[in-house]
C-alpha positions as a Markdown table, in Angstrom:
| # | Residue | x | y | z |
|---|---|---|---|---|
| 1 | Met | -17.1 | -20.2 | 10.9 |
| 2 | Gly | -14.4 | -18.8 | 12.9 |
| 3 | Leu | -12.4 | -17.6 | 9.4 |
| 4 | Leu | -15.5 | -15.8 | 8.1 |
| 5 | Leu | -16.1 | -14.1 | 11.0 |
| 6 | Gly | -12.6 | -13.8 | 12.5 |
| 7 | Val | -10.9 | -12.4 | 9.1 |
| 8 | Ile | -13.3 | -12.3 | 5.7 |
| 9 | Ile | -16.3 | -10.0 | 7.2 |
| 10 | Pro | -13.9 | -7.8 | 9.4 |
| 11 | Val | -11.9 | -6.8 | 6.1 |
| 12 | Leu | -15.4 | -6.2 | 4.3 |
| 13 | Ile | -16.2 | -3.9 | 7.2 |
| 14 | Ile | -13.3 | -2.0 | 7.0 |
| 15 | Leu | -13.3 | -1.6 | 3.0 |
| 16 | Leu | -17.5 | -0.2 | 3.2 |
| 17 | Pro | -16.6 | 2.9 | 3.4 |
| 18 | Ile | -14.0 | 3.4 | -0.3 |
| 19 | Ile | -16.7 | 0.7 | -1.5 |
| 20 | Ile | -19.4 | 2.8 | -1.0 |
| 21 | Leu | -17.4 | 5.8 | -2.7 |
| 22 | Val | -16.5 | 3.9 | -5.3 |
| 23 | Val | -19.7 | 2.9 | -6.3 |
| 24 | Ile | -21.4 | 6.9 | -6.0 |
| 25 | Gly | -18.2 | 8.1 | -8.0 |
| 26 | Lys | -18.7 | 5.3 | -11.1 |
| 27 | Ser | -22.5 | 5.1 | -11.5 |
| 28 | Lys | -24.0 | 6.1 | -14.3 |
| 29 | Asn | -26.1 | 8.8 | -12.9 |
| 30 | Lys | -22.9 | 10.8 | -12.0 |
| 31 | Ala | -23.5 | 12.9 | -8.6 |
| 32 | Gly | -22.7 | 17.0 | -8.4 |
| 33 | Arg | -19.8 | 18.2 | -7.1 |
| 34 | Met | -22.0 | 18.7 | -3.8 |
| 35 | Lys | -23.2 | 15.5 | -3.8 |
| 36 | Phe | -20.1 | 13.8 | -4.3 |
| 37 | Ser | -18.6 | 16.0 | -1.3 |
| 38 | Leu | -21.0 | 15.0 | 1.2 |
| 39 | Ala | -20.3 | 11.5 | 0.0 |
| 40 | Ile | -17.0 | 12.1 | 1.2 |
| 41 | Leu | -17.7 | 13.6 | 4.1 |
| 42 | Gly | -20.8 | 10.6 | 5.5 |
| 43 | Cys | -17.9 | 7.8 | 4.3 |
| 44 | Ser | -15.4 | 10.1 | 6.5 |
| 45 | Leu | -17.6 | 9.8 | 9.0 |
| 46 | Leu | -18.7 | 6.0 | 8.6 |
| 47 | Gly | -14.8 | 5.4 | 8.4 |
| 48 | Val | -14.8 | 6.8 | 12.1 |
| 49 | Val | -17.2 | 3.8 | 13.2 |
| 50 | Val | -16.2 | 0.6 | 11.3 |
| 51 | Pro | -13.0 | -0.4 | 12.8 |
| 52 | Ile | -14.6 | -1.0 | 15.8 |
| 53 | Leu | -17.3 | -3.0 | 14.5 |
| 54 | Ala | -14.7 | -4.7 | 12.6 |
| 55 | Thr | -12.9 | -5.0 | 16.0 |
| 56 | Tyr | -15.8 | -6.5 | 17.6 |
| 57 | Phe | -16.5 | -8.7 | 14.8 |
| 58 | Ser | -13.2 | -10.3 | 14.7 |
| 59 | Ala | -12.7 | -11.0 | 18.6 |
| 60 | Lys | -16.0 | -12.9 | 18.0 |
| 61 | Gly | -15.0 | -15.4 | 15.5 |
| 62 | Leu | -11.2 | -15.6 | 17.2 |
| 63 | Met | -14.1 | -16.5 | 20.5 |
| 64 | Tyr | -15.8 | -19.4 | 18.5 |
| 65 | Asn | -13.5 | -22.1 | 18.6 |
| 66 | Phe | -12.9 | -21.9 | 22.5 |
| 67 | Gly | -15.2 | -23.6 | 25.2 |
| 68 | Pro | -17.7 | -22.2 | 27.5 |
| 69 | Asp | -14.6 | -22.6 | 30.5 |
| 70 | Glu | -11.4 | -22.2 | 28.5 |
| 71 | Pro | -9.8 | -18.6 | 28.9 |
| 72 | Lys | -10.6 | -16.7 | 25.7 |
| 73 | Cys | -7.5 | -14.5 | 24.1 |
| 74 | Val | -8.5 | -12.0 | 21.1 |
| 75 | Ile | -5.8 | -9.8 | 21.2 |
| 76 | Gly | -5.1 | -10.3 | 17.3 |
| 77 | Ala | -8.6 | -8.9 | 16.7 |
| 78 | Gly | -7.1 | -5.6 | 18.0 |
| 79 | Ile | -5.1 | -5.1 | 14.6 |
| 80 | Phe | -8.0 | -4.8 | 13.2 |
| 81 | Leu | -8.7 | -1.6 | 14.7 |
| 82 | Phe | -5.2 | 0.1 | 13.9 |
| 83 | Leu | -5.7 | -1.3 | 9.9 |
| 84 | Gly | -9.3 | 0.2 | 9.6 |
| 85 | Tyr | -8.5 | 3.5 | 10.6 |
| 86 | Leu | -5.5 | 3.5 | 8.7 |
| 87 | Ile | -7.0 | 2.2 | 5.6 |
| 88 | Asn | -9.7 | 4.6 | 5.9 |
| 89 | Leu | -7.0 | 7.7 | 6.3 |
| 90 | Ile | -5.5 | 7.0 | 3.5 |
| 91 | Gly | -7.8 | 5.2 | 0.9 |
| 92 | Leu | -11.0 | 7.5 | 1.2 |
| 93 | Pro | -8.9 | 10.9 | 0.6 |
| 94 | Ile | -7.0 | 9.3 | -2.5 |
| 95 | Thr | -10.4 | 7.9 | -3.5 |
| 96 | Gly | -12.1 | 10.8 | -3.2 |
| 97 | Val | -9.6 | 12.9 | -5.3 |
| 98 | Ala | -9.5 | 10.2 | -8.1 |
| 99 | Leu | -13.4 | 10.4 | -8.6 |
| 100 | Phe | -14.1 | 14.2 | -7.8 |
| 101 | Pro | -16.0 | 15.1 | -10.6 |
| 102 | Ser | -14.7 | 18.2 | -12.8 |
| 103 | Lys | -16.2 | 21.4 | -13.1 |
| 104 | His | -17.2 | 21.0 | -16.8 |
| 105 | Ser | -19.3 | 18.1 | -15.8 |
| 106 | Ser | -21.0 | 18.9 | -12.9 |
| 107 | Asn | -24.2 | 18.7 | -12.7 |
| 108 | Val | -24.7 | 21.1 | -9.7 |
């Protein structure tokens, strides 16, 4: 349970905005340019919140195996804050540019 909360769930939470953008971009009902631009904006706003949430879950996972009277050191959970912002800062624009619909196939 500690590994699940400490590492796996925070990584999935950090990748959530990119996964949502890929699902919207690869869906059969292609979103128009305006809708896809709004999806990029929404995922960018979500990318601001998810690193904080991932850090919280990681800290809870690292504290899972400690007893009630033991000191709890969860300084390693802070790496998810840095990595989350870095991944979303780099990954979202690359994914958005790669999946952005062309003018010729626009539904708008």
